[in-house]
N, C-alpha and C positions, 0 to 999 in steps of 0.2 A: 664806449660801450663794447662789451665782449661780443665778438662776431658770432660766437656760438651760443649767446643768450637768446631765449625765446622772444619773439616779437610780441609787444603788449596787445596788439590787435588780435593776435592768435589766442592770447590768454583769455580775452573777453569772449571770443567766439566759442571757445571750448566750454567756458563756464555757463554760457547762456544755453547752448544747445545740448550739452552732455550732462549737465548737472555738476555740482561741486565735487563730489567724491571721485567720479570717473575722470573728470577734467584734470584734477590735481594729480591723479595717478599717471595719466599720459604725459603731462608736462614734466613730471619728475623723471620719467624714463627717458624722455627726449633730451632733457638737460644732461643726464648722466652720459648718454651716448655721444652727444656733441662735445662734451668736455674731455673725452678720451682722445689723446693725440694719436695719429696714424703712424704706422711703421714706415719709415722711409724706404723707397724702392732700392736704394743703394745698400741696404743692410745685408750682411752675409747670410747665405742660405743655410738653414739648419734643417736637415731631414727629420721627419717625424720618427719617433722611436718605433722599432719593429714590434709588431704584434706577436705575442707568443703563439707557437704552433698549436693548432687545435688538437686536443686529445680525443682520438677515435676509439670506439669500443673494439675489442679484439674480433678479428674476422671469424666467421663460422666456417670451419673447413668443409662442412657438408653443403653449404649454400653455394649456388651457382653464381659466379661473378659475371656471367653473361646470360641474362634472362632470355635473350632471343637467339635461336640457333643461327649459326653463320654457315652459309653454303660453302662446300669445299671448292678450292680453286679449280678452274677449268684445266683439263688435261691438255698439255702442249706437246705437239708432235715435233721432235727436233728436226731441223732442216739440215741435211748434210752440207758441210762446208768444203768446198774444193780447196785443196792446198797444193803447193808445188812439190811437196815431199814425194818420194817414190812410194808406189802402192805397196801394201803389205801382202806378200805372197804366202798363201797358206802352206803349211807343211804337207807333204804327200801322205796319204794314209799308210799306216804301218801294215805291211803285207802279212798275211797269215803265215804261220810257221809251216803249214802244210803246202809243200811245193807241188806235189803231184799225187793224184789218187785215182785208182781204177778198180772198181768192183766187178767189172765185166757184166754189168747188168743189161747193157744194150748192145754189146758186141766187143770186138777187139780192134776197132779202127785206128786206135792210137799206137798200134804196135806194127813193126816192120820186120818180117823174117829175113835173116841173112841167107842168101841163096847163091852166093858166088862160090859154089863148089858142086862138083858133078853128082854127089850123093843127095843133094838137098832139093826139095821142092816145097812149094807153098802148102800143098795138101797135108803135109806133116803137122801143121798147126791148124787148129779149128776152134770155133767158139760154140759153146753149148748153151741152149736157151735157159738153163737153170742158173746161169751167171758164173760160168767158169771158163778158163782158157785151157784147152787140151793139147798135149803134144804126144804123138805116137811116132816112134822112129820108123815104123815099117808099114804105115797104113796106106801109103800111096803106091806108086809104081817103082819108087826107089827105096833103098834101105839106107837111111841116114844114121851115122854113128853120132857125130856131134850135131847138136841143134842150138841155135841162138836166135832169139827174137829181141828186138831193140825198141826203145823209146827214142824217136828222132823228132827233130823240129827246131824251131828258132830258140836259141838260148840254152837248150838242155845240155849241150856238150860243154857249156861254161859253168855248170854247177860245180861248186867247190866242196864245202863241208856239209855233210848231210847224213841222215839216218834213213835207211830203206828197209822196209818190212814186207814179207810176202808169206802167204799161207800156201802150202803145197801138200799134195797127197800122191803117193806112189801106189798104184793099184796092181802093178805087175812086176815082173823082174826088171833088173837094170838099175843103174845108178852110176855115177853121181848126178845130181841136179842141184840147181840153186840160182845164184845171182851173178850178174855181170855188173861191176861198179867202176866208176871213174872211166867210163868207156868213151873212146873216140872211134868214129867210123868214116871211111871215105870209099866211094865207088872206085874200083880198080880193075884193070884189064887182067891182072894176074889172079888166077884162081886162089881162093881161100884168103884173099887180102881185101881190105886193109883195115885192121882192127888193133887197138891198144886197150889197156886197162887190166883189171883184175877179175878173176873168177873166185867166188866163194861158194863151194858146193858141198853137199852132204851125201854120204854114201854108206853102204853096208849091205851085206848079203842077207837075204831072208833067213830067219832062224839063227842068225849069228849072235855071238856073245857080246859083240860091241859094234859100234858104228863110228863114223869119223866126220870131222869138218875140215876141209882142205882149202888153203889159200894158194892160188897160183897166179902168175902174171904173164901177159903176152910179151913176147920178146921184140926188141927194137935194135937198130944198128948200134946204139950206144949202151944198151942194157940187155945183154944176151949171155948165154952160157954154152960152153962146149962147142959141138959141131954146128949148132945153129948160127953161131957168129960167122962161120965160114960159108954158110949156105944162105944166100939172100932169100931164097924161096921159103925159108923157115921163119923169116922175120915178118912181123905184122900179120902173122898167120893165125886165123881164129882157132885152129885145132892143133896148135903147137905151143901150148903154154908151158912155163917153167914153174915147178912146184916150189913155193917159198916156205910153207909151214903146213903141218897136219896135226890135228889133235884127235886122239882116240877118246871116245866116250863109252861108258858101259851100257850094255843092253842092245837089243835089236832095234834097228830102224823100222818101226812097225809099218807094215803095208796096210792099205785101206783106211788109215787114220790121218787126220789133218795134223800137220806140224807147222810151226812158225819159225822162220829164219829171219834174224835181224842183223844188219851190218851197219856199222858206223865208220865213216871215213872223215878224218879231221887232220889236215896237214898230211904228214907221212905216216900217221898212225891209223891202223885198221883194227877194228874189234868186231867180234861176232858172237851171237847167242843163238842157241837152238832150243826152242821150247823153254825159254827163260834160263837156260843153263849156259854159263859162260864157256865159250869154245876156245877163243884165243884173243890175245892182245898183242898185236905185232906192229913194229915200226919198220918201215922200208927205208933204210938208211943209204941205199945205193943211188937210185935215181927214181924217186917215187912219181907216180902219176898223180897230179894234184887237181885236175878238173876232169869232168866227164859225166856222161849220162848213165842210164841203167838198162838192164835187160835181164832175160831169163835164159839159163844155160842148162843143157841136158847132155847126157852121153849114154848111148845105147839103152835108152829107157823105152820099154814097150808102151807104157802109158803113164802119163803124169798129168795132174790137174793143178792149176794155179788160180789163186783168187786173192782179193784184198791187197793190192800193191799200194804202198804208201811211201812217199818221200817227204821227209821233214828237214828243213834247214837247221843246222846247228849254230 
């Protein structure tokens, strides 16, 4: 008997309770199923064929691919991390080109008059409340010929290359007057000492047909001329300069009007302008003064006004 043939008792049961047509149908299906041999477990595995990729409709570029808005990520505050590397040192701020400026708006406290001479006294220099510095050679008890007032303080005598500008007005007779540049000063027991540097001064007679700009230098033991070299009292002497150069300019040095004197010192080179007119371009090839402060210089000036002093580094 076929082990997969249906049992006769099952045949009779199906015929009796299900009826002939339905019973025959179930028996036929059962016999077909039972007659099909099983696949052995040891048969090689064959993967099912891959299904074709679904064909999707083209995406709508205007449609949102994310129907629900996504919250932005939280802000994260970075935490500094300590390292063993050397700290970064910030660069120092770039200093302004303007090294010194004085408009005399509140006084003349930044200026020191040279007084180491018997003709000089502090009363010859004064400040006026309209913002100008005034020099009068003969306003005090003494009659001073040469006058010098200086900018002193930490570091100023170490200034090297710079441009200095001053406005001045001569209201009376007398001249020249102007600037002291590349100046060095030391207190000294000998009168009229101790000063080095250059004078750049402007002069000219009232009503004259011309005026001039003069460059002179103060004399030292190694940079002197003529009799001064043999007379130590004439060296480092504020009122015994040696003239290096003088430029004549046409016209009168107008009294009662403001003028501007500008001087540039750069290495051994000195240049000057008066009211934007070039006065000279001179190179001191002997033994130039290369560092120093500034000041204002006068000679036999009845009254002179100074204002708006500026020093700019080059």
